[in-house]
N, C-alpha and C positions, 0 to 999 in steps of 0.2 A: 162958160160953165163946164166943169169936168163931167164927163160921161164915163160910166163903167159898164162893161159888158162881160158877163160871165159865160163860160162854156165848159164843156166836158162832162156834164151830168149825164145820167142814164141809169139803166138797170144793171145791177151787179149781183153776183152770188155772194152769199156770206163767206167771209174769208178772202175775198178778192180785193182788188186794188182799183183805184180810179184817180185820175189827175185832173183837177179843176184849174182853169186859168181865168184871169180877169185882166182885161186890157183897158187902160185908161186913155182918154183922149180929151183934147181941149187946149186952148191957147194958154190957160193959166195952170196947167197941170204941174204940180210940184208937191205931192203929198208927203207929209212928214211920216205918217204911219198908214199902212194898209192892213186891213183886217178882214177876217172871214167870220160870218155869223150864220146861224142856221135856225130854221123854224120848222118844227115837226107839227103834224096835225094835232090840234087841241092844246098846243103849247106856245109859250111866248118865244120870241126870237132870242136866241142865246149866243153868247160869245163862244167862238171856236178857237181862233188864233189871231195873233197880230205879228207884224214885223215892222221894225222901225225904218226910218227913211234910208239909213245907210245899210240896213240889213244886219246890223250888229246886235240887235236885241229882238228876241222873240219870246212869246208866251203862249201857252196852250191851256185850254180848259182841261180839267182833271180827267174828264171822260174820254179825251182823245190823246192824252199824253202817251208817247211811245208808239203811236199808230199813225198820226198825222204829222206832216212836215210842211211848213210854210217857207216859201222863198220868193225872191223878187229879182227881176231883171230891169233895172231902171232905164237902161238903154232902149228897151222894148216897151217901157211903161206897162209892165206886166207883173202880176203877182200870181203865184201858183199855190195850190194846196194839194200835196200828194197824200192820198189816203190809202192806207193798207189795213189788212186784217179787219175789213169792214164787217160790221154787225148790223143786225136788223134795226136796232135802235139808232143807227146813224141815218136812217131814212129821214129826209127833210129837204126843204128847199134851202139851198146854200146861197148866201148873198156875200158879195164883196163890198167893202166900204173903204173910204179914204178919209183921213183926218188932215187938215191943213194947219192944225194948232198944236199938235203934240208930237214932238220929234222922237221921243223915246217910247211912245206907244201908250195906248189906253185900251181898256176892256169895256168901256162904257159906250153904249149905243148913242147916247146924247152928245158925245164928243166926236162923233164922226159926221162929216159934212156932206158926203155924197155916197149914194148907194146904187148898186146895180139892180137889174130886174130879177135876179135870182135864177138858179138852175136846179132842176129837180134831180136828186140822188135817191134812188130806191134800191135797197139791199134786200134781196130775197132770202128768206129763211130756208 
C-alpha cells in the first residue's frame, strides 16, 4: 500500500512563503497524479493543485493561482507545493494525495486513492 507523508507546515507571517513536501513510499508506488488539498476549520476539504505523472500538466484552484506552484521529483517519489504571498485565509491542514487511475490529473477527491496525514499551515495576519 502506498503511504504518503507530508512535511513543511508551520506558522508563517502573511506575505511569507512556505514549501510543503510529500514523500510517497510503498512497493506499488506509481501514481499517475499527485495532488494537494486543504481543509480549513469549518470548511470542506478543497482542491488546491495537481500535477500529472510526467509533470507536464498542472492545475490550480482559482484561489491560489499565481501564488502556489506544484512540482514533483519522481526519482525521489516526492511532490512539492511552493506557497508564496501567503494570506490568512490560506490557513488550513494541507493534504497530499495520489491517484493511480488518472494519468492527466483530476481535481476530484473521490478519484484519489491514497492520502497523507496532513500538515498544518497557519498564516498569521
